[in-house]
C-alpha positions in Angstrom: -8.9 46.7 88.7 -5.3 46.0 89.4 -2.4 47.5 87.4 1.0 45.4 87.7 3.9 47.5 87.3 6.6 45.2 87.9 7.3 43.4 84.5 10.4 42.2 86.0 8.2 39.5 88.0 8.4 35.5 87.5 4.4 35.6 86.6 4.8 38.4 84.0 8.2 36.6 82.0 6.1 33.2 82.5 3.1 35.0 80.8 5.6 36.7 78.0 7.0 33.2 77.4 3.7 31.7 76.7 2.4 33.9 74.6 5.4 34.4 72.4 5.5 30.5 72.0 1.9 30.7 70.7 2.1 33.3 68.6 5.3 32.1 67.0 3.4 28.6 66.3 0.7 30.3 64.5 1.9 32.6 62.1 -1.3 33.9 60.3 -0.7 35.8 57.2 -3.0 36.3 54.2 -1.5 34.4 50.8 0.0 31.3 52.7 -1.0 28.3 52.7 -1.8 26.9 56.0 -3.5 23.7 57.8 -6.6 23.5 58.8 -8.7 20.7 61.0 -12.1 19.6 59.3 -14.8 20.0 62.2 -18.0 19.9 60.3 -19.3 18.6 57.0 -23.0 19.8 55.9 -24.5 19.1 52.4 -23.1 22.5 51.3 -20.1 23.2 53.4 -16.8 21.9 54.7 -16.6 23.7 58.3 -12.5 24.5 59.6 -10.9 25.3 62.7 -7.1 27.1 62.0 -5.6 27.9 65.0 -5.1 31.8 65.4 -8.3 32.8 63.6 -11.0 35.1 65.1 -13.9 32.7 63.2 -13.9 29.0 61.5 -13.7 29.4 57.5 -16.4 27.5 55.3 -15.2 26.0 52.0 -18.4 25.1 49.5 -18.8 21.5 49.0 -18.3 21.5 45.1 -14.9 23.1 45.5 -14.0 20.1 47.4 -15.4 17.6 45.1 -13.7 19.6 42.1 -10.4 18.7 43.2 -11.3 15.0 44.0 -11.1 14.8 47.8 -14.9 14.7 48.9 -14.4 10.6 49.7 -11.3 11.6 51.4 -12.2 14.4 53.7 -14.1 13.4 56.7 -14.6 15.4 60.3 -10.7 15.7 62.2 -9.5 15.0 58.6 -6.3 17.9 58.1 -6.7 20.0 54.6 -4.3 22.5 53.3 -6.0 25.9 52.2 -4.9 29.2 51.2 -5.7 32.2 53.3 -7.0 34.8 50.9 -8.8 37.2 53.0 -8.3 37.3 56.9 -11.7 39.4 57.1 -13.5 40.1 54.1 -16.1 43.0 54.0 -19.0 40.5 56.0 -16.4 39.9 58.6 -15.8 36.1 57.6 -12.6 34.7 56.8 -11.8 33.2 53.0 -9.7 30.8 52.4 -9.3 28.4 49.0 -8.6 24.7 49.2 -8.3 24.3 44.9 -5.9 27.4 44.8 -3.7 25.5 47.4 -3.9 22.5 45.4 -2.7 24.3 42.6 0.3 26.6 44.1 1.6 22.9 46.0 1.3 21.5 42.3 3.3 24.1 40.4 5.8 24.1 43.3 5.8 20.4 42.9 6.5 21.6 39.0 9.1 24.2 39.4 11.0 21.6 41.7 11.2 18.5 39.3 12.0 21.2 36.3 15.3 22.7 38.6 16.3 19.5 39.7 15.9 18.1 35.6 13.6 15.3 37.1 10.9 13.4 35.1 7.4 13.6 35.8 4.4 11.1 35.9 1.8 12.1 34.2 -1.2 11.0 31.9 -3.1 12.0 28.3 -6.5 13.7 29.2 -7.5 15.0 25.9 -6.6 16.2 22.5 -6.3 20.2 22.0 -5.4 22.4 19.0 -1.7 21.9 18.7 -1.3 19.1 20.8 -2.4 17.2 24.0 -3.8 18.1 27.9 -1.4 16.3 30.1 -2.2 15.9 34.2 0.0 15.6 36.9 -1.1 12.4 38.9 0.5 13.8 41.7 -0.5 16.7 42.0 -3.6 17.1 39.4 -2.1 19.9 37.5 -2.8 20.5 33.4 0.2 21.1 31.3 0.6 20.9 27.3 2.3 18.6 25.5 2.8 19.8 21.6 1.9 17.2 18.7 5.6 17.4 17.7 6.4 16.3 21.3 4.2 13.2 21.7 6.8 11.1 19.9 10.1 10.6 18.0 8.1 9.6 14.8 4.9 10.5 13.2 1.6 8.8 15.0 -1.8 8.5 13.1 -3.6 7.8 16.0 -3.0 8.4 19.7 -5.8 7.3 21.4 -3.9 4.2 22.6 -2.2 6.8 24.7 -4.8 8.4 26.1 -5.4 8.1 30.1 -2.2 5.7 30.4 0.4 6.7 32.7 3.6 7.8 31.7 6.6 9.6 32.0 7.2 13.2 30.6 9.9 15.9 30.6 9.3 19.3 31.8 10.8 21.6 29.1 9.1 25.0 29.6 7.9 26.8 33.0 5.6 30.3 32.5 6.0 31.1 35.9 3.5 34.3 35.1 0.9 32.9 33.3 1.2 29.8 35.4 1.3 27.5 31.7 4.0 24.5 31.7 5.1 22.6 28.5 6.0 18.9 29.1 7.2 16.4 25.9 6.7 12.4 25.9 9.0 12.5 22.9 12.6 13.3 25.1 11.6 10.2 27.2 11.1 8.1 24.6 14.2 9.5 22.6 16.2 9.4 25.5 15.0 5.3 25.9 16.3 4.6 22.5 19.5 6.7 23.2 21.6 3.9 24.7 20.2 1.4 21.6 21.5 4.0 18.8 24.8 4.1 20.0 25.4 0.6 19.9 23.7 0.2 16.7 25.9 3.5 15.2 29.0 1.8 16.5 28.6 -0.9 14.0 28.1 1.3 11.1 31.5 2.5 9.2 32.0 5.1 6.3 31.6 3.5 3.5 29.4 1.1 4.3 26.3 0.0 1.6 23.0 -0.2 3.5 20.5 -2.7 1.4 16.6 -2.1 1.5 16.5 1.2 3.3 12.8 2.0 3.6 11.8 5.8 2.6 10.1 7.2 6.6 9.6 10.8 5.0 10.9 13.4 3.0 11.2 17.8 3.9 12.8 20.7 1.7 16.6 19.5 2.7 16.5 15.7 1.8 14.8 12.6 2.8 14.4 10.2 5.7 15.5 6.3 5.3 14.6 3.9 8.1 17.5 1.4 8.4 17.0 -2.1 10.2 20.3 -3.7 11.6 20.8 -7.1 13.8 20.7 -4.5 17.0 17.5 -2.6 15.8 16.3 0.6 14.0 17.9 3.9 12.9 16.8 7.1 10.9 19.5 8.3 8.5 19.5 11.4 6.5 20.1 11.2 2.3 21.1 14.9 1.7 19.1 16.7 -1.6 22.3 16.9 -2.9 23.0 13.5 -2.5 19.7 11.9 -3.9 20.7 12.1 -7.6 23.4 13.6 -9.9 20.6 15.7 -11.4 18.7 19.2 -10.3 16.0 17.6 -7.6 14.0 20.8 -6.3 11.9 18.3 -3.9 12.8 14.7 -2.6 9.0 13.6 -3.5 10.0 14.0 -7.1 12.2 11.1 -6.7 11.1 9.2 -4.0 7.1 7.8 -2.7 6.7 6.8 0.7 7.9 3.2 1.7 10.1 2.4 -1.3 13.0 0.6 -0.6 16.6 2.0 -1.7 20.4 1.2 -1.3 22.3 3.8 0.6 26.2 4.6 1.0 27.1 5.9 4.4 29.6 8.6 4.1 29.3 10.2 7.7 29.0 9.2 10.9 28.5 11.6 14.3 28.7 9.7 17.3 28.2 13.0 19.3 25.0 13.7 17.7 24.4 10.0 16.9 23.6 10.5 12.9 24.6 8.5 10.3 24.5 10.7 6.4 23.8 8.5 3.7 23.6 8.7 -0.3 22.1 7.6 -3.0 24.2 8.9 -6.2 27.5 7.9 -5.0 26.5 4.6 -5.2 27.1 4.8 -9.2 29.7 6.8 -11.1 28.9 10.5 -12.3 26.6 10.1 -15.3 27.6 13.6 -17.0 31.1 11.9 -17.4 29.2 10.6 -20.3 27.0 13.5 -21.6 29.5 14.1 -24.8 27.8 10.7 -25.6 24.0 12.6 -26.3 23.4 15.4 -28.9 20.8 18.2 -28.5 18.8 17.6 -31.7 19.0 13.6 -31.6 16.7 11.5 -30.6 16.9 8.1 -28.1 15.0 6.3 -26.0 14.2 7.1 -22.5 12.3 5.4 -19.5 9.9 7.1 -17.3 10.8 6.8 -13.8 8.5 9.3 -11.9 5.0 11.3 -13.3 4.1 14.9 -11.5 1.4 17.3 -12.4 3.7 19.6 -14.7 5.6 16.5 -16.5 7.5 13.4 -16.2 10.8 12.4 -14.5 13.1 10.2 -17.2 16.5 8.9 -17.1 18.4 8.2 -20.8 20.4 6.2 -18.8 20.7 4.7 -14.9 21.3 8.0 -12.7 21.0 10.4 -15.7 17.7 11.7 -14.8 15.8 14.5 -17.6 12.7 16.1 -17.2 9.8 16.1 -19.8 7.9 19.1 -19.4 3.9 18.8 -20.1 4.8 21.4 -22.6 6.6 19.3 -24.5 4.3 16.1 -24.8 2.1 17.3 -27.3 1.7 19.7 -30.2 -1.9 20.1 -29.7 -3.1 19.3 -26.3 -3.0 22.3 -23.9 -2.6 21.7 -20.3 -2.2 18.0 -20.8 -2.1 15.6 -17.7 1.1 13.3 -18.3 -0.6 10.6 -15.9 -3.3 10.5 -18.5 -0.5 9.6 -21.4 2.1 7.8 -20.2 2.8 5.0 -17.2 6.2 4.6 -14.7 8.3 2.1 -16.6 7.3 3.2 -20.1 9.8 3.2 -23.0 9.4 6.0 -25.0 11.3 8.4 -27.5 12.3 12.0 -27.1 14.5 14.6 -28.3 17.5 16.4 -26.8 16.5 20.0 -26.6 19.1 21.3 -23.6 22.0 20.3 -22.2 23.7 22.6 -19.4 26.6 21.1 -17.4 27.2 23.3 -15.1 23.2 23.2 -13.7 23.7 19.6 -14.6 20.4 19.7 -16.7 19.1 17.8 -19.7 15.6 19.1 -20.9 14.0 16.5 -23.8 10.9 16.7 -25.8 8.6 14.1 -27.0 6.2 16.1 -29.5 9.6 17.0 -31.4 9.6 13.2 -32.5 6.2 13.5 -34.3 5.4 16.0 -37.0 4.6 19.7 -36.1 0.5 19.6 -37.4 0.7 23.3 -37.7 3.5 23.1 -40.5 1.5 20.2 -42.0 -2.1 22.3 -41.8 0.1 25.2 -43.4 1.1 23.5 -46.3 -1.9 21.5 -47.4 -4.4 24.8 -46.2 -2.3 28.0 -46.7 -3.8 31.6 -45.0 -7.0 32.3 -47.3 -8.2 28.6 -47.7 -11.2 27.2 -46.8 -11.6 24.2 -44.7 -14.3 21.7 -42.9 -14.6 22.2 -39.2 -17.1 21.1 -36.5 -17.3 23.2 -33.5 -15.9 21.5 -30.7 -16.0 24.2 -27.7 -17.9 27.7 -27.2 -17.1 30.4 -24.4 -19.2 33.4 -24.4 -16.5 35.1 -27.0 -15.6 32.6 -29.3 -16.2 29.3 -30.8 -13.3 26.5 -31.2 -13.5 24.5 -34.2 -11.7 21.4 -35.0 -10.1 21.5 -38.3 -10.7 18.5 -40.6 -8.3 15.8 -39.9 -6.0 17.9 -38.0 -5.9 17.7 -34.2 -5.7 21.2 -33.8 -8.8 23.5 -32.4 -9.0 26.9 -34.9 -10.0 30.2 -32.5 -13.3 31.4 -34.3 -14.0 35.0 -32.6 -17.4 36.3 -32.6 -16.5 39.4 -34.5 -16.0 37.4 -37.3 -19.0 35.0 -37.6 -21.3 37.8 -39.3 -20.9 41.4 -41.0 -24.2 41.8 -40.2 -25.2 40.8 -37.0 -24.5 41.4 -33.4 -21.7 39.2 -31.8 -23.3 38.1 -29.0 -26.5 37.0 -30.7 -24.6 35.2 -33.6 -23.0 33.0 -30.9 -26.5 32.2 -30.1 -26.8 30.2 -33.6 -24.4 27.5 -33.1 -23.8 24.6 -30.4 -21.0 22.0 -30.1 -21.2 19.2 -33.0 -22.3 21.7 -35.7 -20.4 21.6 -38.9 -19.1 24.6 -40.4 -16.9 25.6 -43.2 -14.4 28.5 -42.3 -11.6 30.6 -44.0 -8.2 30.5 -42.6 -7.1 34.0 -41.3 -3.9 33.3 -39.8 -1.7 30.5 -38.6 0.9 31.1 -35.9 3.3 27.7 -35.4 5.5 28.5 -32.5 2.8 30.1 -30.2 0.4 26.7 -31.6 -2.5 28.6 -32.7 -4.5 29.0 -35.4 -7.5 31.8 -36.4 -10.0 31.1 -38.7 -13.6 33.3 -39.8 -16.8 32.6 -41.0 -18.0 35.8 -42.3 -15.2 36.1 -44.4 -16.8 33.9 -47.0 -19.4 36.1 -47.9 -19.5 38.8 -49.5 -18.6 41.9 -47.4 -21.8 44.2 -47.6 -19.2 47.2 -46.6 -17.7 46.8 -50.4 -21.4 48.5 -51.2 -19.1 51.9 -50.1 -16.5 51.3 -52.5 -17.6 53.7 -55.1 -19.0 56.1 -52.9 -16.8 59.2 -50.7 -17.7 62.3 -48.0 -20.6 64.6 -49.2 -22.0 61.8 -51.2 -26.1 61.3 -51.2 -27.5 58.1 -50.8 -31.1 57.1 -50.4 -31.8 55.0 -47.4 -34.6 53.4 -45.8 -36.1 54.3 -42.3 -36.2 51.2 -40.0 -37.0 52.3 -36.6 -36.4 55.3 -34.9 -35.8 56.0 -30.6 -34.5 58.8 -28.7 -31.3 58.5 -30.3 -32.4 58.8 -33.8 -33.1 56.8 -37.1 -32.2 53.2 -37.9 -31.6 53.2 -41.2 -30.3 50.9 -44.3 -29.0 52.0 -47.6 -30.7 50.6 -50.9 -28.7 47.9 -52.0 -27.1 47.6 -48.5 -27.3 44.9 -45.8 -25.9 47.0 -42.9 -27.5 48.7 -40.5 -26.7 52.6 -39.5 -28.0 55.0 -36.9 -28.4 58.8 -38.1 -28.1 60.7 -35.0 -30.8 63.0 -33.7 -28.5 65.9 -34.1 -28.1 65.0 -37.8 -31.9 64.5 -38.7 -32.4 68.1 -39.7 -30.9 71.6 -40.0 -33.9 73.3 -38.1 -34.1 72.1 -34.2 -38.0 71.8 -34.4 -37.8 69.7 -37.4 -35.1 67.3 -35.9 -37.6 65.0 -34.2 -36.8 60.9 -34.6 -40.9 60.7 -33.9 -41.6 62.1 -37.6 -40.7 58.8 -38.7 -42.7 55.5 -38.4 -40.7 53.4 -40.1 -40.6 52.3 -44.2 -40.1 56.2 -45.2 -36.9 56.5 -48.0 -35.2 59.6 -47.4 -31.6 61.1 -48.5 -28.9 61.7 -46.9 -25.2 62.5 -47.2 -22.0 60.6 -45.9 -20.8 62.8 -43.4 -17.7 59.8 -42.3 -16.0 56.9 -44.3 -12.9 55.0 -42.9 -12.2 51.5 -44.9 -9.7 50.6 -42.6 -12.0 51.4 -39.3 -15.2 50.0 -41.6 -16.7 53.4 -39.8 -19.5 55.0 -42.1 -21.5 58.3 -40.6 -24.8 59.6 -42.3 -26.2 63.0 -42.1 -29.3 64.7 -43.3 -28.5 68.1 -42.1 -25.3 67.5 -43.7 -27.2 67.1 -47.1 -29.4 69.7 -46.5 -26.7 72.4 -45.9 -24.6 71.2 -49.1 -27.9 71.8 -51.3 -28.5 74.6 -49.7 -24.8 76.1 -50.7 -25.5 74.9 -54.1 -28.8 76.5 -54.9 -27.0 79.7 -53.4 -23.9 79.3 -55.6 -26.0 78.1 -58.7 -29.2 80.8 -58.8 -27.5 84.2 -57.4 -25.8 87.2 -59.3 -23.1 89.9 -58.8 -25.5 92.7 -59.2 -27.7 91.2 -56.3 -28.8 93.5 -54.1 -27.6 97.0 -56.2 -31.3 98.2 -56.6 -31.9 98.7 -52.7 -32.9 101.9 -51.2 -29.2 103.3 -50.1 -27.3 101.0 -51.9 -25.1 104.0 -53.7 -24.8 106.3 -50.8 -21.6 105.5 -49.5 -19.6 106.0 -53.2 -21.7 109.2 -53.7 -19.7 110.3 -50.1 -16.7 108.7 -51.0 -16.8 110.7 -54.3 -17.7 114.3 -52.7 -14.9 113.8 -50.4 -12.3 113.2 -53.0 -14.0 116.5 -54.7 -13.6 118.6 -51.8 -9.9 117.4 -50.8 -8.3 118.2 -54.9 -10.3 121.6 -54.7 -8.3 122.5 -51.4 -4.7 121.5 -53.4 -5.8 123.4 -56.2 -6.0 126.5 -54.1 
């Protein structure tokens, strides 16, 4: 082997130049996008030649199809790929055409974003919160939020899908590789020049006729104004809608309605026009002194909501008729079932608040209070006929006579003796009843009635009784708890507890009784306020034993027993001994 030691020879320098020039043309580095030449195409793979690599890279045909190049590529074509690995564990070169296309597309988007350029795209599909947009040039997918599709609400966007159009890049996330675009900015910018021409023709103080309600929010109502130069959206702030208090524009307006507007501001920089409705008429509160609290007036229904009606005492002077002030007797009434927009109704003014610019009215005050009429004709304690109008699991509602009033009949007031839940099952809607009025609350609009109060109170049987009195009862039944009994002449059933059946525990057995027996018992507890009575056989035995001992025992009992006087004799002997010592 010949070794060249002279590196300064012309041949050596020429070789060095050729080697450096070759390496400079092919900078092979992982993570870079390089170009390769297609050398062979099979059913499964595409083979590439890239100068500087030791072997030919291979790309799956399915990857080529995914990026839409399957029809364009043929032998000899040049294709860009991302060099992922120069050599993997098997010694193969790993490249990706799909990733190269994605990186190129991202770089293209970054360039457009930095230069504030519009891009061509088309909507491919709808997704949650917006749509997916495909970049026409690179095929990159981007997201367009629903709020950025158009400058006005669109119920259907099917006509926009698949159509190539301009989009503005509004956000790029380089870490996640996400991009957000806006069609709205493009549409709005196209209208900007037209908008300037329209606003230049508008001056403060102008009256705009027949502006259409386009939408509303919590801070105001949006109107669409039509002029010879085109259409323009304007805002009427919540405070400029009415002299009366308005919580939300939907209380006053409906979409599609037409209203006149007065221009109160024009901003050429922001291209905004502010309008007012209330300034078209004088402040009606300047004439509020013409109205008095407690007086009756005719009002016009202008809007109906779930919670009441908005009415006008005069044009511009709105009042609220709350649903609770429509009827004396109907609860949770729907105003839509009673009134229509445009109705003229009688109302009484109940409140005038000049600071809050609020007027409250009542329709029911124009009618007689049926609760007052009921109290006059049927005071508490009166009997009245009624019909069962409704029921629930614990009460019955009774429509009282000719009054449009439902009396509340609790299950506890159905019977003195029956169980409440069982008594409820005896009645149904439409049953006629005679009830007693127990309570009338006019302010709360409530009436309480009772059915058992028409009957004789069986508890009166105990009026001449007291604790420790003995009574005769009849055994109805027995169980592990004790005996169920009824006093003779009384319809109330009581329980004698097992512990109260006898003094002796062996005799305190409920099973001793089969029913029908007549036995005596003592009253152990009697409370008329709580309507509570407790009976005890054991107490009666104790009372009788104590009485027998008291009546038949003697003070001399036990004197004749052996040793009965022993203690007295011992005491006497001790006294004698003591006296004897004292004498000595």
